[in-house]
C-alpha positions in Angstrom: 55.4 115.8 100.4 56.7 114.7 103.6 59.8 117.1 104.7 63.0 115.8 105.8 62.5 117.6 109.3 59.0 115.5 109.3 60.7 112.6 108.6 63.1 112.4 111.2 61.0 113.4 113.8 58.4 110.6 113.2 61.8 108.4 112.6 62.5 108.9 116.6 58.8 109.1 117.9 58.5 105.5 115.7 62.1 104.2 116.9 60.2 104.7 121.1 57.3 103.3 120.4 58.6 100.3 119.1 61.2 99.9 122.0 57.8 100.2 124.2 56.2 97.9 121.4 53.4 100.6 121.0 53.9 101.5 117.4 49.3 101.2 116.6 48.5 103.0 119.8 51.2 105.7 119.6 50.1 106.2 115.8 46.4 106.6 116.8 47.1 109.1 119.4 49.2 111.6 117.2 46.6 110.5 114.4 43.7 111.8 116.9 45.8 114.4 118.1 46.5 116.0 114.9 43.0 116.0 113.9 41.7 117.4 116.9 43.9 120.4 116.5 43.4 120.6 112.8 39.6 120.8 113.6 40.0 123.2 116.1 40.6 126.7 114.6 41.6 128.3 118.3 43.3 125.2 118.9 45.1 125.3 115.9 45.8 129.1 116.0 47.3 128.7 119.6 49.6 126.0 118.7 51.1 128.4 115.7 51.2 132.0 116.7 54.5 133.2 116.8 53.2 135.8 119.2 52.7 133.0 122.4 55.1 131.3 124.3 55.7 128.5 124.2 55.2 128.1 128.0 51.4 129.1 127.2 51.1 126.8 124.0 52.1 124.0 126.8 50.1 125.0 129.2 47.2 124.4 126.4 48.5 121.5 125.4 48.8 119.6 128.3 45.5 120.4 129.8 43.9 119.6 125.8 45.6 115.9 126.2 46.9 115.4 129.9 44.0 112.5 130.2 43.5 111.5 126.5 47.1 110.6 125.2 50.1 108.6 126.8 52.9 110.2 128.2 55.4 109.6 125.2 52.8 111.5 122.5 52.3 114.5 125.2 55.6 114.5 125.9 56.5 114.4 122.0 53.7 117.2 121.4 56.0 119.6 124.1 58.7 118.4 122.0 57.6 120.3 119.0 56.2 122.8 120.7 59.6 123.8 122.2 61.1 123.5 118.3 58.7 125.6 116.6 58.0 122.7 114.8 54.1 122.5 115.3 53.6 123.1 111.7 54.7 119.9 110.8 52.5 117.4 112.8 50.5 116.4 109.5 53.4 115.4 107.5 54.7 113.8 110.5 51.6 111.9 111.2 51.8 110.6 107.5 55.2 109.8 108.0 54.9 107.7 110.7 51.4 105.9 109.3 54.4 105.1 106.2 56.8 103.3 108.6 53.8 101.6 110.5 52.4 99.8 107.1 56.0 99.1 105.8 57.0 97.2 109.1 53.4 95.6 109.2 53.7 95.1 105.0 50.8 97.2 103.9 50.0 99.3 101.2 47.3 102.0 100.7 45.9 103.1 97.8 42.6 104.1 95.6 40.1 102.2 93.4 38.5 105.0 91.2 35.3 104.2 89.9 32.0 105.8 88.2 30.3 104.0 90.5 30.6 103.1 94.3 31.9 99.4 95.0 29.9 97.1 97.0 32.0 96.0 100.6 31.9 92.6 98.9 33.8 94.0 96.1 36.3 96.1 97.1 37.1 93.3 99.4 37.2 91.0 96.8 39.8 93.5 94.8 42.3 94.0 98.0 42.3 90.3 98.7 43.4 89.6 94.7 45.8 92.7 94.6 47.4 91.4 98.2 48.1 87.9 96.5 49.6 89.5 93.5 52.0 91.5 95.8 52.3 89.6 98.3 51.7 92.2 100.7 48.5 93.5 102.9 46.8 96.0 100.4 44.1 98.3 101.9 42.1 100.3 99.2 39.7 103.6 99.4 36.9 103.7 97.1 36.8 107.4 95.4 33.6 107.6 92.6 34.6 109.4 89.6 32.0 109.9 86.1 34.9 110.7 84.1 36.5 107.3 83.9 32.8 106.2 82.4 33.4 102.4 83.7 36.1 99.9 84.8 38.3 100.8 87.6 41.9 102.6 87.9 43.6 101.6 91.1 46.8 103.6 92.3 48.6 101.7 94.8 51.9 103.9 95.8 53.4 104.7 92.1 51.7 102.5 90.4 48.9 102.3 88.4 46.3 99.6 87.1 44.4 101.2 84.5 40.8 99.5 83.6 39.1 102.2 83.4 36.8 102.4 79.8 37.8 106.0 79.4 41.4 104.7 78.2 39.8 101.9 76.4 38.1 104.6 74.3 40.9 107.2 73.9 43.3 104.4 72.7 40.8 103.1 70.1 40.5 106.9 69.1 44.1 107.2 69.0 44.2 104.1 66.5 41.5 105.0 64.4 42.7 108.8 63.9 46.2 106.9 62.5 44.1 104.7 60.2 42.2 108.0 59.0 45.6 110.2 58.5 
């Protein structure tokens, strides 16, 4: 869940990026910054530690990100450090991504299957769903043996359930009512 604080920070950064027509670039930068911070335990601990001064945190962040991100993205991280909000970076990145997807008329979802879909099958499913929803749909394929067969598509709060498991459960329900 995205906090209200994270949404506000993301919105401010998004507006700045839009003014410069660099929303995609800024998203890539903050995503990579967040990824580096999450995957480097020492850096993660330094940026979140209450025992390390803001100036020290900013010096560390500045040395790491000076050559790899734009001045706006680096300054944004400095604002997070100044306001003790580095713990919100994960949610900020997610909120920014949602705004970028809305701007570009894109919806992301997942398709859950018993066996992996081929790239061609996944692409065809994305095309069909894009036509249905009048948006560009991007899907990630997840594998779950629980569904036995068929497909379960989740886009936002909507589910399209074409799984064999659901059909068998429905049949089981009907049979139990007939037998009772």
